Backbone as XML, in Angstrom:
<?xml version="1.0"?>
<chain id="A" units="angstrom">
  <residue number="1" name="UNK">
    <atom name="N" x="11.715" y="-0.593" z="-30.538"/>
    <atom name="CA" x="11.972" y="0.803" z="-30.057"/>
    <atom name="C" x="13.303" y="1.253" z="-30.706"/>
  </residue>
  <residue number="2" name="UNK">
    <atom name="N" x="13.256" y="2.392" z="-31.068"/>
    <atom name="CA" x="14.492" y="3.045" z="-31.672"/>
    <atom name="C" x="15.651" y="3.156" z="-30.648"/>
  </residue>
  <residue number="3" name="UNK">
    <atom name="N" x="16.787" y="2.885" z="-31.037"/>
    <atom name="CA" x="17.963" y="2.900" z="-30.126"/>
    <atom name="C" x="18.186" y="4.311" z="-29.548"/>
  </residue>
  <residue number="4" name="UNK">
    <atom name="N" x="17.978" y="5.360" z="-30.350"/>
    <atom name="CA" x="18.149" y="6.691" z="-29.791"/>
    <atom name="C" x="17.118" y="7.011" z="-28.740"/>
  </residue>
  <residue number="5" name="UNK">
    <atom name="N" x="15.889" y="6.570" z="-28.905"/>
    <atom name="CA" x="14.813" y="6.795" z="-27.896"/>
    <atom name="C" x="15.163" y="6.051" z="-26.627"/>
  </residue>
  <residue number="6" name="UNK">
    <atom name="N" x="15.698" y="4.803" z="-26.760"/>
    <atom name="CA" x="16.074" y="4.054" z="-25.577"/>
    <atom name="C" x="17.192" y="4.756" z="-24.828"/>
  </residue>
  <residue number="7" name="UNK">
    <atom name="N" x="18.222" y="5.231" z="-25.550"/>
    <atom name="CA" x="19.307" y="5.978" z="-24.859"/>
    <atom name="C" x="18.790" y="7.247" z="-24.233"/>
  </residue>
  <residue number="8" name="UNK">
    <atom name="N" x="17.877" y="7.938" z="-24.854"/>
    <atom name="CA" x="17.297" y="9.123" z="-24.338"/>
    <atom name="C" x="16.570" y="8.874" z="-23.017"/>
  </residue>
  <residue number="9" name="UNK">
    <atom name="N" x="15.768" y="7.790" z="-22.997"/>
    <atom name="CA" x="15.005" y="7.387" z="-21.765"/>
    <atom name="C" x="15.908" y="7.035" z="-20.635"/>
  </residue>
  <residue number="10" name="UNK">
    <atom name="N" x="16.933" y="6.298" z="-20.986"/>
    <atom name="CA" x="17.900" y="5.843" z="-19.943"/>
    <atom name="C" x="18.631" y="7.095" z="-19.325"/>
  </residue>
  <residue number="11" name="UNK">
    <atom name="N" x="19.014" y="7.953" z="-20.226"/>
    <atom name="CA" x="19.719" y="9.201" z="-19.838"/>
    <atom name="C" x="18.833" y="10.071" z="-18.957"/>
  </residue>
  <residue number="12" name="UNK">
    <atom name="N" x="17.539" y="10.188" z="-19.328"/>
    <atom name="CA" x="16.591" y="11.016" z="-18.542"/>
    <atom name="C" x="16.360" y="10.341" z="-17.189"/>
  </residue>
  <residue number="13" name="UNK">
    <atom name="N" x="16.257" y="9.024" z="-17.162"/>
    <atom name="CA" x="16.051" y="8.293" z="-15.858"/>
    <atom name="C" x="17.192" y="8.590" z="-14.922"/>
  </residue>
  <residue number="14" name="UNK">
    <atom name="N" x="18.449" y="8.443" z="-15.415"/>
    <atom name="CA" x="19.673" y="8.631" z="-14.548"/>
    <atom name="C" x="19.783" y="10.103" z="-14.192"/>
  </residue>
  <residue number="15" name="UNK">
    <atom name="N" x="19.458" y="11.029" z="-15.070"/>
    <atom name="CA" x="19.513" y="12.447" z="-14.749"/>
    <atom name="C" x="18.543" y="12.891" z="-13.666"/>
  </residue>
  <residue number="16" name="UNK">
    <atom name="N" x="17.303" y="12.373" z="-13.740"/>
    <atom name="CA" x="16.319" y="12.698" z="-12.748"/>
    <atom name="C" x="16.695" y="12.101" z="-11.355"/>
  </residue>
  <residue number="17" name="UNK">
    <atom name="N" x="17.269" y="10.962" z="-11.411"/>
    <atom name="CA" x="17.683" y="10.306" z="-10.150"/>
    <atom name="C" x="18.854" y="11.168" z="-9.482"/>
  </residue>
  <residue number="18" name="UNK">
    <atom name="N" x="19.749" y="11.608" z="-10.321"/>
    <atom name="CA" x="20.826" y="12.396" z="-9.783"/>
    <atom name="C" x="20.338" y="13.747" z="-9.289"/>
  </residue>
  <residue number="19" name="UNK">
    <atom name="N" x="19.380" y="14.372" z="-9.969"/>
    <atom name="CA" x="18.863" y="15.603" z="-9.508"/>
    <atom name="C" x="18.070" y="15.443" z="-8.155"/>
  </residue>
  <residue number="20" name="UNK">
    <atom name="N" x="17.415" y="14.304" z="-8.060"/>
    <atom name="CA" x="16.711" y="14.064" z="-6.768"/>
    <atom name="C" x="17.685" y="13.816" z="-5.578"/>
  </residue>
  <residue number="21" name="UNK">
    <atom name="N" x="18.744" y="13.104" z="-5.880"/>
    <atom name="CA" x="19.746" y="12.835" z="-4.829"/>
    <atom name="C" x="20.493" y="14.087" z="-4.377"/>
  </residue>
  <residue number="22" name="UNK">
    <atom name="N" x="20.983" y="14.825" z="-5.375"/>
    <atom name="CA" x="21.869" y="15.950" z="-5.109"/>
    <atom name="C" x="21.129" y="17.300" z="-5.056"/>
  </residue>
  <residue number="23" name="UNK">
    <atom name="N" x="19.828" y="17.311" z="-5.209"/>
    <atom name="CA" x="19.105" y="18.540" z="-5.139"/>
    <atom name="C" x="18.777" y="19.005" z="-3.834"/>
  </residue>
  <residue number="24" name="UNK">
    <atom name="N" x="18.127" y="20.090" z="-3.653"/>
    <atom name="CA" x="17.797" y="20.566" z="-2.284"/>
    <atom name="C" x="16.688" y="19.683" z="-1.658"/>
  </residue>
  <residue number="25" name="UNK">
    <atom name="N" x="16.669" y="19.634" z="-0.348"/>
    <atom name="CA" x="15.681" y="18.847" z="0.394"/>
    <atom name="C" x="14.297" y="19.424" z="0.125"/>
  </residue>
  <residue number="26" name="UNK">
    <atom name="N" x="13.306" y="18.525" z="0.015"/>
    <atom name="CA" x="11.929" y="18.892" z="-0.088"/>
    <atom name="C" x="11.050" y="18.403" z="1.068"/>
  </residue>
  <residue number="27" name="UNK">
    <atom name="N" x="11.773" y="18.073" z="2.161"/>
    <atom name="CA" x="11.053" y="17.675" z="3.346"/>
    <atom name="C" x="10.343" y="18.830" z="3.942"/>
  </residue>
  <residue number="28" name="UNK">
    <atom name="N" x="9.157" y="18.630" z="4.417"/>
    <atom name="CA" x="8.403" y="19.662" z="5.118"/>
    <atom name="C" x="8.164" y="19.354" z="6.538"/>
  </residue>
  <residue number="29" name="UNK">
    <atom name="N" x="9.250" y="18.930" z="7.215"/>
    <atom name="CA" x="9.112" y="18.686" z="8.634"/>
    <atom name="C" x="9.169" y="20.040" z="9.431"/>
  </residue>
  <residue number="30" name="UNK">
    <atom name="N" x="8.377" y="20.122" z="10.480"/>
    <atom name="CA" x="8.464" y="21.352" z="11.289"/>
    <atom name="C" x="9.801" y="21.438" z="12.016"/>
  </residue>
  <residue number="31" name="UNK">
    <atom name="N" x="10.374" y="22.581" z="12.193"/>
    <atom name="CA" x="11.633" y="22.737" z="12.913"/>
    <atom name="C" x="11.269" y="22.808" z="14.381"/>
  </residue>
  <residue number="32" name="UNK">
    <atom name="N" x="11.395" y="21.776" z="15.106"/>
    <atom name="CA" x="10.898" y="21.703" z="16.457"/>
    <atom name="C" x="11.982" y="22.018" z="17.497"/>
  </residue>
  <residue number="33" name="UNK">
    <atom name="N" x="13.251" y="21.685" z="17.186"/>
    <atom name="CA" x="14.333" y="21.870" z="18.111"/>
    <atom name="C" x="14.254" y="20.857" z="19.296"/>
  </residue>
  <residue number="34" name="UNK">
    <atom name="N" x="14.943" y="21.172" z="20.348"/>
    <atom name="CA" x="14.998" y="20.244" z="21.497"/>
    <atom name="C" x="13.664" y="20.411" z="22.261"/>
  </residue>
  <residue number="35" name="UNK">
    <atom name="N" x="13.059" y="19.213" z="22.584"/>
    <atom name="CA" x="11.824" y="19.230" z="23.337"/>
    <atom name="C" x="12.071" y="18.813" z="24.808"/>
  </residue>
  <residue number="36" name="UNK">
    <atom name="N" x="11.490" y="19.549" z="25.772"/>
    <atom name="CA" x="11.692" y="19.193" z="27.173"/>
    <atom name="C" x="10.963" y="17.858" z="27.502"/>
  </residue>
  <residue number="37" name="UNK">
    <atom name="N" x="11.454" y="17.122" z="28.461"/>
    <atom name="CA" x="10.822" y="15.906" z="28.873"/>
    <atom name="C" x="9.679" y="16.232" z="29.759"/>
  </residue>
  <residue number="38" name="UNK">
    <atom name="N" x="8.472" y="15.761" z="29.409"/>
    <atom name="CA" x="7.304" y="16.082" z="30.194"/>
    <atom name="C" x="6.646" y="14.825" z="30.827"/>
  </residue>
  <residue number="39" name="UNK">
    <atom name="N" x="7.303" y="13.696" z="30.681"/>
    <atom name="CA" x="6.788" y="12.448" z="31.208"/>
    <atom name="C" x="7.192" y="12.150" z="32.651"/>
  </residue>
  <residue number="40" name="UNK">
    <atom name="N" x="6.902" y="11.000" z="33.100"/>
    <atom name="CA" x="7.315" y="10.589" z="34.441"/>
    <atom name="C" x="8.484" y="9.586" z="34.290"/>
  </residue>
  <residue number="41" name="UNK">
    <atom name="N" x="9.561" y="9.732" z="35.121"/>
    <atom name="CA" x="10.699" y="8.799" z="34.962"/>
    <atom name="C" x="10.227" y="7.375" z="35.442"/>
  </residue>
  <residue number="42" name="UNK">
    <atom name="N" x="10.897" y="6.422" z="34.877"/>
    <atom name="CA" x="10.563" y="4.994" z="35.185"/>
    <atom name="C" x="11.134" y="4.645" z="36.572"/>
  </residue>
  <residue number="43" name="UNK">
    <atom name="N" x="10.282" y="4.028" z="37.389"/>
    <atom name="CA" x="10.699" y="3.595" z="38.724"/>
    <atom name="C" x="10.378" y="2.132" z="38.849"/>
  </residue>
  <residue number="44" name="UNK">
    <atom name="N" x="11.377" y="1.295" z="39.023"/>
    <atom name="CA" x="11.194" y="-0.185" z="39.120"/>
    <atom name="C" x="10.304" y="-0.533" z="40.274"/>
  </residue>
  <residue number="45" name="UNK">
    <atom name="N" x="10.471" y="0.220" z="41.363"/>
    <atom name="CA" x="9.705" y="-0.164" z="42.586"/>
    <atom name="C" x="8.183" y="-0.012" z="42.423"/>
  </residue>
  <residue number="46" name="UNK">
    <atom name="N" x="7.771" y="0.992" z="41.717"/>
    <atom name="CA" x="6.319" y="1.219" z="41.540"/>
    <atom name="C" x="5.742" y="0.630" z="40.228"/>
  </residue>
  <residue number="47" name="UNK">
    <atom name="N" x="6.587" y="-0.013" z="39.380"/>
    <atom name="CA" x="6.142" y="-0.514" z="38.115"/>
    <atom name="C" x="5.253" y="-1.753" z="38.368"/>
  </residue>
  <residue number="48" name="UNK">
    <atom name="N" x="4.278" y="-1.973" z="37.535"/>
    <atom name="CA" x="3.419" y="-3.098" z="37.675"/>
    <atom name="C" x="4.175" y="-4.339" z="37.224"/>
  </residue>
  <residue number="49" name="UNK">
    <atom name="N" x="4.131" y="-5.414" z="38.013"/>
    <atom name="CA" x="4.794" y="-6.646" z="37.623"/>
    <atom name="C" x="3.684" y="-7.628" z="37.287"/>
  </residue>
  <residue number="50" name="UNK">
    <atom name="N" x="3.968" y="-8.541" z="36.409"/>
    <atom name="CA" x="2.987" y="-9.612" z="35.975"/>
    <atom name="C" x="3.021" y="-10.709" z="36.951"/>
  </residue>
</chain>
């Protein structure tokens, strides 16, 4: 492999990694905010014991 092609590939690899790290987020998580508690609180007295 030619040394200039090797240096070009290494440079491209490092540049793409830096763009991924420092670029904008591409996460597509829904913005949910704070969710209310809708479950039942734990009660030791009524919990099933083995």
